[in-house]
N, C-alpha and C positions, 0 to 999 in steps of 0.2 A: 553242106559239109562233106568233105570227101571221105570215104571209108576204104580201108585196105582189106583185102581178102587174106593175105598172108600175115603171120606174126613176125614182127621185126625183132632184131636183137635188143632193141631198146626196151621192150617189155620184159626181156630176160634180166637185164641189168641196167636199170635207169640211172645208176651212178656214173656210168661211162660218159665221157664227153660225147657230143653228138657226132663229131668226125670220126670217132672210134666205134660207134655202135654197129657199123656195117662192115668193119674190118676187124681182124683178130688182133688184139694187142700183143706186142712183142714182149712187154714187161709190165709188171705191177710192183710198185714200191710201197713200203710202209715205213714211217719214220716216227721219231719220239717227238712229242709235244708234252713237255714236263715229264711226268711219270707214265703217261699213256702212249701206246703205240697206235697210230692212226694211219689210214691210207694217205699216201703221199702223191698218188697219181699213176697213171698208166700211159703207155704210148707205144707207137710203132717204130719209133726211131731210137735205136740203142745209144746214139750220142746224147739224146736228151736225158736218158737214165744216167749216163756217165757224168753229165754235168751237175747232177745232184750229189755226187760223191765228192764232197769237199772236205778239207782238213778239219772242219768243225762239225761234221755230220756223222750220225750213226743211223744206219738204216738196214733194212732187210729188202730184198727183191726177189721175186719169182720171174725168171727170164726164160723165154722160149727161143731155142736155137734150132735151126733147120740143119739136120745132118743127113748123110747118106752117100750114096755113090752113084754110078751111072745107071744102075738098076732100080734103085728105090730111094725115096727121100722120106724122111720122117721127122717129126718134131721131138726134140729132147728138151726136158725142163731142168733147171738148176735153181737152187736157192743160194743167193749171194748175200752174205753179211758184210756190210761196209762199216769199218771203224776208222774215222779220220785220225790223223796223227795228233791232233790237239785235244783228243778226248781224254779225260782224266782216268786214272786207274780204277776208281769206283764205278764210273760209268762203263768202262770196258768189262768189268767183272759182272755187272748187272745184265749185259747183253747175253752172256752165256745162259743165264737162267731164263731170260725173256724169250730166247730163241725156242725154247720148248713150247711156249704159248703160240708162237708164230707157226710152228710146225703142226699145231692142231688145225690150223686153217689151210696152210700150204702143205699137203700131205704127199703128193706124188711128184718126186723129182729124181733125176738120175744121179746127180752128184751136188754136194754141198761145198761152197767155197767161203773162206773168210779172207777178206782183203783189206789192206790199209794203204797200199801204194797204187796210185792211178794206173801205173804200167801194167799191173796185174789184170786190170779190167779189159784188156785188149780181147776182142771177140775171138781172134785166132787162138789166143792162149786158152781160152774157155773151151773152144771147139776141140783142140788137142787133148785137153784133159778128159773131155766127154767121150772122145774116141777111145782113149786108153781104158776108160771105165766100162765101154760098151761091150766088150767081150769079142766074140767071133767077128772076123772080117771076111766078107764075102766078095770083095771086089777083086777078082782074079786078074782083071785087065791091069791093075795098078802095079802088080808085082812082076 
């Protein structure tokens, strides 16, 4: 039997799919199954997350976006609440109270979004909003 000297990311989070254990996930989603909110998946491809955002879905996602300028790159995190167009009024109202429970788990993020239109999920749209929320701009070369 082969032994490893170093600790792998798999021992840190055994729930990650094997192909993500050695990469940083780009997003983690949580969806409703009945009255419960359960993990819906993680991934490195933002398009995979966007495909989960259908008209019949309601979910929460913790998304990592790389921001920065020529001098530095850094990760910014955002909490996205998706409410599909076909979600009933009662289910929409429940999301606002359930979001407090999700925020107990997902605590550190730069900005929070609530979307119901697929066009709003555009990564450039999110980056623009994160940049506005980021405060000082140090990229003197761009001005």
